[in-house]
TILUMDO-936597 format. One line per field, with one value per residue: residue number from 1; residue in one letter; y, x, z of N, C-alpha, C, CB in turn. Coordinates in nm, 3 decimals, m for minus. Atoms other than C-alpha are relative to their C-alpha. Glycine has a CB too. Layout:
drenba [NUM_...] $
kevex [A_...] $
ny [Y_...] $
nx [X_...] $
nz [Z_...] $
cay [Y_...] $
cax [X_...] $
caz [Z_...] $
cy [Y_...] $
cx [X_...] $
cz [Z_...] $
cby [Y_...] $
cbx [X_...] $
cbz [Z_...] $
REM end
This chain:
drenba [1_2_3_4_5_6_7_8_9_10_11_12_13_14_15_16_17_18_19_20_21_22_23_24_25_26_27_28_29_30_31_32_33_34_35_36_37_38_39_40_41_42_43_44_45_46_47_48_49_50_51_52_53_54_55_56_57_58_59_60_61_62_63_64_65_66_67_68_69_70_71_72_73_74_75_76_77_78_79_80_81_82_83_84_85_86_87_88_89_90_91_92_93_94_95_96_97_98_99_100_101_102_103_104_105_106_107_108_109_110_111_112_113_114_115_116_117_118_119_120_121_122_123_124_125_126_127_128_129_130_131_132_133_134_135_136_137_138_139_140_141_142_143_144_145_146_147_148_149_150_151_152_153_154_155_156_157_158_159_160_161_162_163_164_165_166_167_168_169_170_171_172_173_174_175_176_177_178_179_180_181_182_183_184_185_186_187_188_189_190_191_192_193_194_195_196_197_198_199_200_201_202_203_204_205_206_207_208_209_210_211_212_213_214_215_216_217_218] $
kevex [M_S_V_R_K_K_P_L_D_M_I_P_F_V_D_I_M_I_V_V_L_F_I_F_A_T_I_E_E_G_E_T_T_P_S_T_A_L_A_D_L_Q_E_Q_N_D_K_L_K_A_D_V_S_K_S_D_A_K_R_I_A_V_E_A_E_R_D_E_L_E_K_T_I_E_A_S_K_Q_A_V_E_Q_G_L_E_A_N_R_Q_R_E_V_M_K_A_L_L_G_E_A_Q_V_V_E_V_E_I_E_G_N_P_T_D_A_G_S_V_N_T_C_C_Y_R_R_F_A_V_D_A_P_W_K_S_C_G_E_I_P_S_D_G_D_E_R_A_R_W_L_D_F_G_A_G_G_L_L_P_E_L_N_A_T_G_K_T_P_T_L_V_I_I_R_Q_E_K_D_A_A_Y_N_I_S_D_K_L_G_T_D_I_R_E_K_T_P_I_Q_K_A_F_A_S_T_V_E_T_S_V_Q_R_C_T_A_A_G_A_A_T_P] $
ny [0.099_0.039_m0.033_0.107_m0.067_0.072_0.069_m0.087_0.042_0.068_m0.002_m0.086_0.048_0.087_m0.085_m0.040_0.110_0.057_m0.078_0.041_0.130_m0.040_m0.028_0.107_0.098_m0.059_m0.020_0.123_m0.033_m0.106_m0.093_m0.155_0.013_m0.013_m0.149_m0.045_0.096_m0.060_m0.115_0.044_0.054_m0.092_m0.085_0.088_m0.021_m0.124_0.008_0.048_m0.122_m0.090_0.067_0.012_m0.119_m0.024_0.108_m0.038_m0.101_0.010_0.063_m0.112_m0.059_0.083_0.011_m0.107_m0.012_0.113_m0.039_m0.136_0.061_0.051_m0.108_m0.052_0.066_m0.003_m0.126_m0.005_0.109_m0.088_m0.109_0.090_0.038_m0.101_m0.030_0.106_m0.060_m0.107_0.042_0.102_m0.103_m0.097_0.062_m0.010_m0.159_m0.024_0.067_m0.064_m0.094_0.036_0.031_m0.098_m0.133_m0.053_m0.126_m0.018_m0.153_m0.006_m0.138_m0.050_m0.106_m0.107_m0.077_m0.159_m0.087_m0.013_0.120_0.067_m0.032_0.149_0.004_0.117_0.084_0.113_0.100_0.106_0.095_0.096_0.014_m0.120_m0.103_m0.118_m0.053_m0.134_m0.084_m0.055_m0.120_m0.005_0.051_m0.064_0.074_m0.034_0.100_m0.045_m0.015_0.107_0.053_m0.054_0.035_0.106_m0.036_m0.039_0.119_0.025_0.004_0.111_0.140_0.015_0.064_0.132_0.097_0.022_0.053_0.157_0.072_0.130_0.072_0.007_m0.074_m0.033_m0.109_0.013_m0.148_0.014_m0.153_0.009_m0.003_m0.128_m0.027_m0.012_0.112_0.064_m0.056_0.094_0.108_m0.095_m0.012_0.090_m0.025_m0.060_0.061_0.095_m0.094_m0.063_0.076_0.146_0.086_0.020_0.035_m0.072_m0.003_m0.124_0.045_m0.090_0.026_m0.066_m0.029_m0.089_0.010_m0.046_0.020_m0.123_m0.112_0.030_m0.059_0.096_m0.014_m0.064_m0.072_0.040] $
nx [m0.062_m0.122_m0.119_m0.089_m0.149_m0.085_m0.082_m0.146_m0.087_m0.105_m0.098_m0.118_m0.063_m0.089_m0.142_m0.074_m0.071_m0.130_m0.130_m0.060_m0.073_m0.120_m0.086_m0.063_m0.086_m0.111_m0.076_m0.069_m0.130_m0.075_0.009_0.065_0.015_0.105_0.059_0.040_0.111_0.086_0.034_0.058_0.140_0.072_0.069_0.111_0.121_0.045_0.077_0.122_0.102_0.044_0.082_0.112_0.090_0.064_0.109_0.094_0.030_0.109_0.130_0.073_0.046_0.087_0.112_0.084_0.080_0.079_0.126_0.043_0.100_0.115_0.108_0.049_0.083_0.115_0.035_0.072_0.128_0.108_0.054_0.071_0.103_0.064_0.064_0.106_0.094_0.082_0.090_0.121_0.098_0.046_0.112_0.117_0.079_0.085_0.133_0.121_0.047_0.103_0.141_0.044_m0.094_m0.055_m0.059_m0.071_m0.008_m0.119_0.025_m0.114_0.033_m0.108_0.020_m0.056_0.036_0.134_0.037_m0.068_0.047_0.002_m0.001_0.012_m0.015_0.039_m0.015_0.074_m0.123_m0.038_m0.123_m0.036_0.106_m0.075_0.064_0.053_0.048_0.109_m0.010_m0.001_0.127_0.025_0.029_0.131_0.071_0.073_m0.102_m0.052_0.111_0.001_m0.108_0.030_0.088_m0.050_m0.078_m0.111_m0.161_m0.060_0.008_0.139_0.024_m0.076_0.087_0.105_m0.021_m0.001_0.135_0.027_m0.113_m0.029_m0.088_m0.051_m0.088_m0.102_m0.049_m0.095_m0.014_m0.108_0.039_0.001_0.108_0.106_0.032_0.120_0.049_0.039_0.124_0.150_0.000_0.068_0.178_0.047_0.011_0.110_0.096_m0.023_m0.032_0.070_m0.108_0.045_m0.092_m0.106_m0.045_m0.054_m0.122_m0.137_m0.138_m0.146_m0.074_0.048_0.059_m0.081_0.062_0.082_m0.061_m0.115_0.028_0.100_0.140_0.018_0.128_0.097] $
nz [0.119_m0.031_0.084_m0.004_m0.008_0.129_m0.065_0.004_0.092_m0.066_0.077_m0.076_m0.108_0.051_0.042_m0.133_m0.078_0.083_m0.047_m0.139_0.004_0.068_m0.099_m0.102_0.070_0.034_m0.171_m0.021_0.077_m0.029_0.083_m0.041_m0.149_m0.028_0.017_0.089_0.016_m0.075_0.084_0.111_m0.041_m0.025_0.088_0.076_m0.070_0.050_0.120_m0.025_m0.087_0.132_0.088_m0.061_0.007_0.111_0.026_m0.067_0.018_0.129_m0.056_m0.040_0.106_0.038_m0.061_m0.026_0.120_0.021_m0.073_0.048_0.130_m0.059_m0.022_0.122_0.061_m0.100_0.034_0.133_m0.017_m0.086_0.127_0.119_m0.079_0.012_0.118_0.041_m0.087_0.043_0.130_m0.043_m0.075_0.108_0.063_m0.071_0.013_0.111_m0.003_m0.078_0.037_0.126_m0.052_m0.111_0.000_m0.090_m0.021_m0.144_m0.019_m0.110_m0.053_m0.089_m0.077_0.006_m0.090_m0.027_m0.098_0.020_0.004_0.086_0.143_0.057_0.144_0.063_0.151_0.021_0.125_0.022_0.007_0.124_0.001_0.048_0.015_m0.069_m0.116_0.035_m0.113_m0.007_m0.044_m0.131_m0.034_m0.129_m0.098_m0.028_0.041_0.090_0.101_0.068_0.065_0.144_0.075_0.066_0.093_0.123_0.023_m0.067_0.068_0.064_m0.066_m0.008_0.142_0.029_m0.090_0.086_0.131_m0.022_0.049_m0.076_m0.067_m0.160_m0.012_m0.114_0.008_m0.103_m0.037_m0.121_m0.040_m0.101_m0.126_m0.013_0.044_m0.114_m0.040_0.058_0.131_0.085_m0.037_0.050_0.131_0.057_m0.008_0.087_0.103_m0.016_0.040_0.146_0.129_m0.019_m0.044_m0.120_m0.044_0.035_m0.096_m0.026_m0.117_m0.046_0.027_m0.081_0.083_0.095_0.121_0.093_0.146_0.036_0.029_0.090_0.113_0.098_m0.037_0.084_m0.030_0.098] $
cay [0.881_0.689_0.794_0.505_0.577_0.558_0.279_0.386_0.368_0.129_0.174_0.476_0.238_m0.044_0.213_0.293_m0.040_m0.148_0.173_0.041_m0.307_m0.159_0.061_m0.228_m0.422_m0.151_m0.102_m0.457_m0.417_m0.131_0.067_0.357_0.456_0.462_0.852_0.850_0.567_0.756_1.051_0.865_0.708_1.053_1.219_0.900_0.970_1.323_1.237_0.979_1.241_1.476_1.215_1.124_1.495_1.543_1.229_1.361_1.673_1.548_1.334_1.621_1.797_1.518_1.459_1.816_1.837_1.554_1.676_2.022_1.808_1.585_1.928_2.062_1.786_1.768_2.142_2.075_1.778_2.021_2.296_2.037_1.897_2.272_2.361_2.047_2.154_2.510_2.359_2.133_2.421_2.652_2.379_2.336_2.719_2.741_2.467_2.634_2.959_2.801_2.722_3.033_3.395_3.549_3.917_4.038_4.388_4.529_4.825_5.023_5.251_5.577_5.759_6.142_6.387_6.385_6.005_5.728_5.768_5.422_5.356_5.049_4.821_4.524_4.241_3.993_3.699_3.501_3.408_3.728_3.942_4.310_4.514_4.849_5.140_5.224_5.513_5.619_5.444_5.672_5.576_5.757_5.521_5.770_5.901_5.554_5.477_5.757_5.649_5.328_5.479_5.645_5.312_5.296_5.385_5.116_4.827_4.837_4.772_4.504_4.321_4.364_4.228_3.879_3.816_3.488_3.335_3.235_3.491_3.539_3.848_3.858_4.206_4.230_4.571_4.672_4.682_5.083_5.115_5.243_5.011_4.732_4.907_4.579_4.401_4.751_4.728_4.366_4.467_4.706_4.490_4.222_4.509_4.667_4.366_4.013_3.882_3.749_3.610_3.858_3.800_4.037_4.005_4.228_4.174_4.228_4.275_4.589_4.609_4.701_4.629_4.933_5.162_4.983_5.149_4.852_4.957_5.089_5.353_5.223] $
cax [5.505_5.818_6.153_6.351_6.719_6.987_7.210_7.578_7.830_8.095_8.342_8.544_8.580_8.714_8.964_9.081_9.132_9.326_9.552_9.584_9.669_9.946_10.077_10.108_10.272_10.541_10.611_10.684_10.919_11.079_10.992_10.819_10.788_10.527_10.489_10.488_10.227_10.009_10.020_9.914_9.620_9.503_9.497_9.301_9.062_9.015_8.954_8.686_8.509_8.501_8.354_8.098_7.978_7.956_7.738_7.533_7.494_7.384_7.116_7.003_6.972_6.784_6.530_6.438_6.370_6.201_5.954_5.925_5.799_5.546_5.395_5.367_5.214_4.965_4.894_4.821_4.576_4.394_4.345_4.228_3.991_3.879_3.812_3.593_3.397_3.333_3.242_2.974_2.838_2.823_2.603_2.360_2.330_2.234_1.983_1.816_1.824_1.620_1.351_1.354_1.541_1.734_1.770_2.021_2.035_2.331_2.296_2.607_2.569_2.772_2.732_2.691_2.594_2.210_2.188_2.288_2.310_2.206_2.305_2.213_2.309_2.149_2.171_1.946_2.189_2.346_2.689_2.889_2.603_2.683_2.596_2.376_2.326_1.986_2.095_2.020_1.736_1.571_1.530_1.205_0.908_0.703_1.010_1.115_0.746_0.786_1.133_0.981_0.687_0.925_1.137_1.368_1.668_1.604_1.531_1.155_1.138_1.407_1.182_0.889_1.044_1.082_0.711_0.577_0.882_0.936_1.175_1.377_1.505_1.820_1.882_2.216_2.301_2.608_2.597_2.644_2.346_2.002_1.908_1.673_1.668_1.666_1.385_1.152_1.283_1.182_0.816_0.811_0.892_0.650_0.393_0.480_0.545_0.411_0.757_0.659_0.998_1.254_1.504_1.699_2.048_2.315_2.678_3.008_3.180_3.180_2.955_3.204_3.004_2.796_3.048_3.296_3.340_3.187_2.829_2.696_2.385_2.080] $
caz [8.246_8.360_8.233_8.100_8.190_7.932_8.002_8.140_7.894_7.998_7.737_7.935_8.228_8.013_7.869_8.206_8.341_8.042_8.127_8.483_8.386_8.143_8.399_8.664_8.389_8.298_8.690_8.698_8.413_8.555_8.262_8.456_8.843_9.052_9.093_8.719_8.710_8.962_8.733_8.448_8.665_8.768_8.438_8.285_8.595_8.519_8.158_8.273_8.515_8.176_7.954_8.225_8.280_7.908_7.881_8.171_8.046_7.680_7.867_8.041_7.735_7.572_7.830_7.867_7.489_7.492_7.771_7.591_7.285_7.507_7.621_7.302_7.172_7.467_7.413_7.044_7.152_7.393_7.108_6.858_7.128_7.214_6.846_6.784_7.106_6.999_6.654_6.827_7.040_6.719_6.540_6.853_6.852_6.510_6.528_6.813_6.690_6.375_6.622_6.853_6.865_7.101_7.197_7.417_7.579_7.805_8.018_8.125_8.420_8.429_8.791_8.805_9.059_8.958_8.930_8.679_8.317_8.158_7.813_7.591_7.332_7.188_6.915_6.782_6.870_6.589_6.513_6.492_6.502_6.573_6.853_6.803_7.043_7.170_7.351_7.689_7.888_8.139_8.477_8.525_8.472_8.289_8.058_7.984_7.861_7.593_7.522_7.426_7.226_7.023_6.947_7.228_7.031_6.776_7.025_7.014_6.610_6.644_6.918_6.695_6.418_6.571_6.459_6.581_6.626_7.000_7.135_7.442_7.571_7.787_7.988_8.172_8.374_8.530_8.918_8.845_8.635_8.819_9.036_8.892_8.558_8.372_8.582_8.468_8.112_8.083_8.230_7.959_7.709_7.821_7.823_7.484_7.277_7.217_7.366_7.717_7.791_7.908_8.182_8.378_8.577_8.727_8.605_8.802_8.488_8.268_7.962_7.752_7.411_7.464_7.429_7.206_6.869_6.689_6.849_6.563_6.618_6.397] $
cy [m0.032_0.018_m0.132_0.064_m0.049_m0.089_0.043_m0.072_m0.041_m0.014_0.088_m0.072_m0.106_0.071_m0.020_m0.112_m0.073_0.103_m0.046_m0.107_0.029_0.038_m0.101_m0.067_0.063_0.024_m0.100_m0.007_0.085_0.088_0.132_m0.020_0.018_0.123_0.030_m0.079_0.086_0.105_m0.010_m0.014_0.124_0.095_m0.100_0.028_0.120_m0.024_m0.088_0.078_0.070_m0.042_m0.053_0.101_0.017_m0.100_0.047_0.102_m0.019_m0.056_0.053_0.060_m0.047_m0.037_0.137_0.028_m0.087_0.018_0.115_m0.037_m0.065_0.147_0.060_m0.069_m0.016_0.162_m0.007_m0.075_0.114_0.119_m0.063_m0.025_0.155_0.054_m0.091_0.035_0.107_m0.037_m0.063_0.116_0.095_m0.080_m0.008_0.131_0.051_m0.077_0.043_0.118_0.008_m0.029_0.109_0.117_0.064_0.149_0.055_0.159_0.019_0.132_0.060_0.120_0.105_0.113_0.108_0.014_m0.006_m0.156_m0.080_0.001_m0.163_m0.023_m0.153_m0.053_m0.143_m0.063_m0.109_m0.104_m0.085_0.036_0.129_0.100_0.143_0.077_0.149_0.081_0.028_0.102_0.002_m0.046_0.082_m0.058_0.032_m0.091_0.071_0.052_m0.131_m0.078_0.094_m0.010_m0.136_0.008_0.047_m0.109_m0.045_m0.019_m0.114_m0.154_m0.045_m0.072_m0.175_m0.118_m0.029_m0.102_m0.161_m0.086_m0.087_m0.086_0.017_0.069_0.005_0.087_m0.026_0.154_m0.029_0.156_m0.030_0.048_0.178_0.082_0.039_m0.141_m0.059_0.037_m0.119_m0.064_0.116_0.001_m0.134_0.030_0.084_m0.056_m0.121_0.099_0.028_m0.086_m0.108_m0.090_0.015_m0.055_0.090_m0.019_0.089_m0.056_0.140_m0.072_0.041_0.052_0.149_m0.048_0.078_0.045_0.133_0.127_0.001_0.080_m0.072_0.007_0.101_0.090_m0.024_0.109] $
cx [0.159_0.085_0.093_0.159_0.092_0.109_0.151_0.085_0.126_0.122_0.135_0.041_0.048_0.135_0.062_0.076_0.117_0.115_0.062_0.071_0.140_0.084_0.072_0.122_0.137_0.046_0.079_0.129_0.086_0.012_m0.054_m0.008_m0.115_m0.044_m0.055_m0.153_m0.125_m0.045_m0.100_m0.165_m0.092_m0.026_m0.093_m0.130_m0.073_m0.065_m0.138_m0.116_m0.069_m0.089_m0.105_m0.066_m0.031_m0.107_m0.122_m0.070_m0.103_m0.153_m0.101_m0.086_m0.118_m0.108_m0.087_m0.043_m0.118_m0.172_m0.060_m0.098_m0.136_m0.093_m0.049_m0.118_m0.158_m0.074_m0.085_m0.145_m0.106_m0.065_m0.054_m0.152_m0.124_m0.069_m0.115_m0.121_m0.069_m0.061_m0.141_m0.089_m0.048_m0.126_m0.129_m0.048_m0.072_m0.143_m0.090_m0.035_m0.092_m0.121_m0.010_0.138_0.002_0.045_0.068_0.007_0.110_m0.017_0.126_m0.050_0.146_m0.081_0.001_m0.082_m0.167_m0.032_0.073_0.008_0.005_m0.006_0.008_0.045_m0.081_0.024_m0.090_0.104_0.002_0.178_0.094_m0.049_0.052_m0.076_m0.052_m0.029_m0.147_0.010_0.003_m0.135_m0.018_m0.058_m0.134_m0.113_m0.082_0.098_0.064_m0.135_0.005_0.099_m0.035_m0.114_0.056_0.118_0.103_0.131_0.014_m0.045_m0.170_m0.032_0.055_m0.084_m0.152_0.011_m0.008_m0.150_m0.051_0.075_0.009_0.137_0.017_0.094_0.084_0.065_0.109_0.043_0.102_m0.035_m0.012_m0.111_m0.111_m0.054_m0.173_m0.030_m0.048_m0.097_m0.119_0.048_m0.055_m0.163_m0.021_0.001_m0.111_m0.158_m0.041_0.009_m0.078_0.136_m0.058_0.121_0.134_0.043_0.113_0.100_0.077_0.110_0.098_0.084_m0.041_m0.056_0.043_m0.037_m0.082_0.070_0.131_m0.079_m0.091_m0.166_m0.059_m0.164_m0.088_m0.050] $
cz [0.053_m0.083_m0.020_m0.010_m0.105_0.073_m0.007_m0.118_0.060_m0.063_0.067_0.078_m0.059_m0.046_0.140_0.059_m0.097_0.023_0.126_m0.007_m0.064_0.089_0.105_m0.074_m0.039_0.144_0.014_m0.088_0.025_m0.083_0.037_0.181_0.033_0.004_m0.142_m0.038_0.055_m0.045_m0.090_0.030_0.042_m0.123_m0.089_0.083_m0.024_m0.147_0.011_0.028_m0.109_m0.074_0.086_0.029_m0.155_m0.036_0.074_m0.046_m0.145_0.043_0.045_m0.091_m0.080_0.023_0.018_m0.138_m0.007_0.062_m0.025_m0.131_0.047_0.038_m0.098_m0.086_0.074_0.000_m0.140_0.018_0.046_m0.105_m0.102_0.085_0.047_m0.119_m0.020_0.069_m0.041_m0.151_0.021_0.067_m0.112_m0.073_0.058_m0.007_m0.098_m0.051_0.110_m0.023_m0.160_0.050_0.073_m0.032_0.125_0.004_0.134_m0.002_0.109_0.021_0.086_0.077_0.015_0.134_m0.047_0.118_0.004_m0.019_m0.111_m0.126_m0.041_m0.138_m0.021_m0.111_m0.011_m0.146_m0.013_m0.022_m0.100_0.000_m0.048_m0.016_0.089_0.095_m0.061_0.123_0.007_0.113_0.134_0.038_0.130_0.112_0.047_m0.085_m0.134_m0.134_m0.067_m0.088_m0.143_m0.054_m0.078_m0.109_m0.101_m0.063_0.069_m0.048_m0.127_0.048_m0.021_m0.147_m0.007_0.085_m0.058_m0.107_m0.014_m0.034_0.112_0.035_0.144_0.026_0.150_0.015_0.121_0.027_0.097_0.002_0.067_0.146_0.002_m0.062_0.115_0.059_m0.047_m0.122_m0.086_0.014_m0.056_m0.145_m0.035_0.027_m0.102_m0.084_m0.011_m0.047_m0.141_m0.122_0.003_0.080_0.151_0.087_0.016_0.156_0.045_0.085_0.005_m0.018_0.088_m0.097_m0.072_m0.140_m0.109_m0.191_m0.005_m0.018_m0.080_m0.132_m0.086_0.007_m0.065_0.028_m0.129_m0.077] $
cby [0.090_m0.107_0.122_m0.105_m0.032_0.125_m0.124_m0.011_0.098_m0.118_0.053_0.123_m0.023_m0.072_0.189_0.051_m0.116_m0.013_0.147_m0.026_m0.114_0.096_0.082_m0.124_m0.053_0.124_m0.008_m0.117_0.031_m0.027_m0.047_0.031_0.080_m0.055_0.110_m0.003_m0.148_0.019_0.042_m0.134_m0.110_0.056_0.089_m0.175_m0.007_0.103_m0.058_m0.073_0.130_0.025_m0.105_m0.057_0.139_0.014_m0.151_0.018_0.082_m0.117_m0.065_0.091_0.008_m0.062_m0.061_0.119_m0.026_m0.124_0.005_0.102_m0.129_m0.103_0.098_0.008_m0.120_m0.041_0.085_m0.076_m0.146_0.083_0.088_m0.180_m0.078_0.069_m0.006_m0.151_0.034_0.138_m0.108_m0.146_0.093_0.039_m0.115_m0.040_0.102_m0.012_m0.145_0.005_0.073_m0.125_m0.134_m0.088_0.109_m0.072_0.081_m0.084_0.070_m0.042_m0.006_0.041_m0.064_0.080_m0.009_0.134_0.147_0.102_0.001_m0.085_0.122_m0.072_0.087_m0.013_m0.042_0.005_m0.064_0.020_m0.080_0.054_m0.112_m0.003_m0.069_0.096_0.008_m0.011_0.129_m0.096_0.075_0.130_m0.165_0.095_0.008_0.153_m0.058_0.104_0.077_m0.100_0.014_0.121_m0.011_m0.088_0.077_0.148_0.002_m0.085_m0.055_0.021_0.012_0.152_0.104_0.011_0.070_0.112_0.050_m0.023_m0.098_m0.065_0.041_m0.166_0.116_m0.085_0.143_m0.114_0.103_m0.123_0.085_0.081_m0.085_0.037_m0.107_0.083_0.017_0.019_0.084_m0.070_m0.058_0.193_0.037_m0.133_0.074_0.088_m0.034_m0.063_0.108_0.073_m0.042_m0.083_0.052_m0.091_m0.094_0.157_m0.099_0.111_m0.150_0.046_0.049_m0.114_m0.114_0.085_0.020_m0.110_m0.150_0.024_0.056_m0.190_0.027_m0.157_0.020_m0.095_0.166_m0.066] $
cbx [0.003_0.008_0.086_m0.041_0.074_0.086_m0.020_0.099_0.018_m0.038_m0.057_m0.027_m0.074_m0.067_m0.017_m0.101_m0.117_m0.030_m0.029_m0.093_m0.083_m0.013_m0.064_m0.115_m0.073_m0.017_m0.102_m0.095_m0.015_0.101_m0.059_m0.202_0.072_m0.016_0.116_0.110_0.028_0.036_0.099_0.072_0.013_0.053_0.107_0.037_0.024_0.124_0.093_0.013_0.092_0.093_0.070_0.010_0.072_0.091_0.044_0.034_0.127_0.065_0.015_0.080_0.094_0.029_0.033_0.065_0.080_0.086_0.016_0.143_0.082_0.047_0.034_0.112_0.073_0.069_0.131_0.094_0.026_0.086_0.111_0.105_0.091_0.069_0.093_0.040_0.052_0.091_0.079_0.049_0.080_0.135_0.030_0.014_0.080_0.087_0.018_0.013_0.108_0.040_m0.028_m0.006_m0.046_0.083_m0.096_0.170_m0.151_0.162_m0.133_0.131_m0.060_0.016_0.067_m0.031_0.065_m0.039_m0.137_m0.016_0.115_m0.111_0.124_m0.087_0.173_m0.123_0.128_m0.099_0.018_m0.100_0.015_0.031_m0.154_0.049_0.112_m0.127_0.067_m0.099_m0.091_0.038_m0.007_m0.069_0.094_m0.010_m0.092_m0.086_0.107_0.078_m0.146_m0.029_0.123_m0.025_m0.086_0.057_0.044_m0.023_0.125_0.145_0.054_m0.079_0.099_0.173_m0.016_m0.029_0.134_0.040_0.024_m0.067_0.126_0.008_m0.024_0.033_m0.072_0.118_m0.120_0.141_m0.113_0.115_0.115_0.111_m0.028_m0.128_0.032_m0.111_0.117_0.071_m0.016_m0.032_0.135_0.054_m0.071_0.030_0.121_0.007_0.039_0.126_0.143_m0.054_0.172_m0.119_0.006_m0.025_0.014_m0.093_0.124_0.009_0.032_0.099_0.004_0.103_m0.118_0.093_m0.105_m0.097_0.015_0.044_0.111_0.032_m0.019_0.023_0.025_m0.107] $
cbz [m0.176_0.031_0.074_m0.125_0.140_m0.113_m0.041_0.166_m0.095_0.033_m0.130_0.072_0.118_m0.108_m0.052_0.110_0.053_m0.177_0.021_0.103_m0.087_m0.093_0.061_0.047_m0.129_m0.096_0.142_m0.031_m0.104_0.031_m0.090_m0.089_0.078_0.087_0.029_m0.089_0.086_0.103_m0.068_m0.043_0.131_0.107_m0.087_m0.003_0.129_m0.003_m0.108_0.088_0.100_m0.093_m0.080_0.089_0.067_m0.095_0.053_0.102_0.005_m0.123_0.085_0.041_m0.071_m0.001_0.120_0.075_m0.113_0.076_0.124_m0.044_m0.088_0.140_0.073_m0.079_m0.020_0.163_m0.008_m0.122_0.137_0.147_m0.072_m0.044_0.142_0.038_m0.112_0.035_0.106_0.001_m0.085_0.123_0.128_m0.114_m0.026_0.132_0.003_m0.094_0.012_0.125_0.018_m0.091_0.081_0.191_m0.100_0.014_m0.030_0.019_0.049_m0.043_0.095_m0.086_0.146_m0.197_0.089_m0.129_m0.033_m0.125_m0.010_0.015_m0.102_0.048_m0.069_m0.009_m0.028_0.038_m0.002_m0.110_0.108_m0.179_m0.075_m0.073_0.062_m0.098_0.138_m0.085_m0.004_0.010_m0.044_0.049_0.014_m0.018_0.093_m0.030_0.127_0.070_0.061_0.117_0.099_m0.021_0.092_0.093_0.038_0.023_m0.102_0.057_0.137_0.020_0.186_0.029_m0.121_0.054_0.153_m0.054_m0.045_0.170_m0.136_m0.045_m0.056_0.060_m0.069_0.048_m0.003_m0.052_0.070_m0.023_0.078_m0.049_0.111_m0.041_m0.080_m0.058_0.150_0.069_m0.077_m0.016_0.209_0.078_m0.059_0.051_0.144_m0.020_m0.020_0.186_0.045_m0.002_m0.020_m0.184_m0.038_m0.008_m0.060_m0.075_0.008_0.058_m0.055_0.151_m0.111_0.086_m0.078_m0.022_0.014_0.019_m0.023_0.100_0.111_m0.020_m0.061_0.037_0.134_m0.113_0.031_0.059] $
REM end
């Protein structure tokens, strides 16, 4: 944005010119000496510099204040736009969830000398839906099958509760969890429930929600 410069205030210069002409007139009339006239001119020059400096400082301060105000206005516009976009996405999500359901499962890995301990949590996705703990997922296939037979810490009843509504299961695991445990759990879910769409992935970030205080055990 181009900055319109404030016109230079010429009044101080006019004042100093009047003083100069007056001094020359008084010298001509013998009412003052050249040295005194020079001192007067120097005084007026110093005053003019001070006035110009004050004017520049005030202009700089005003411009800085204006720039800060423009930044604040732009930030407010962006915040409003982001809020509107978030509302649009929320409305789209509500519409999609009216036609299908999404169940999220996250698996945290805790390495030990005996192997990795895989703890999990889940939620049937909705706006502000709480996470629930589904306990520890066994790495061994047979033990995991028994774990599922006993309800998988509440996960299996949640999956079966979706009924005939089209359901997608998204499984995320930390890299410290047992190798491909998310893929294996996805296969188990397809075999033991009517749900056939289960997608697994390994994430680089920590799955903190599984250990958060808000993850209640059903």
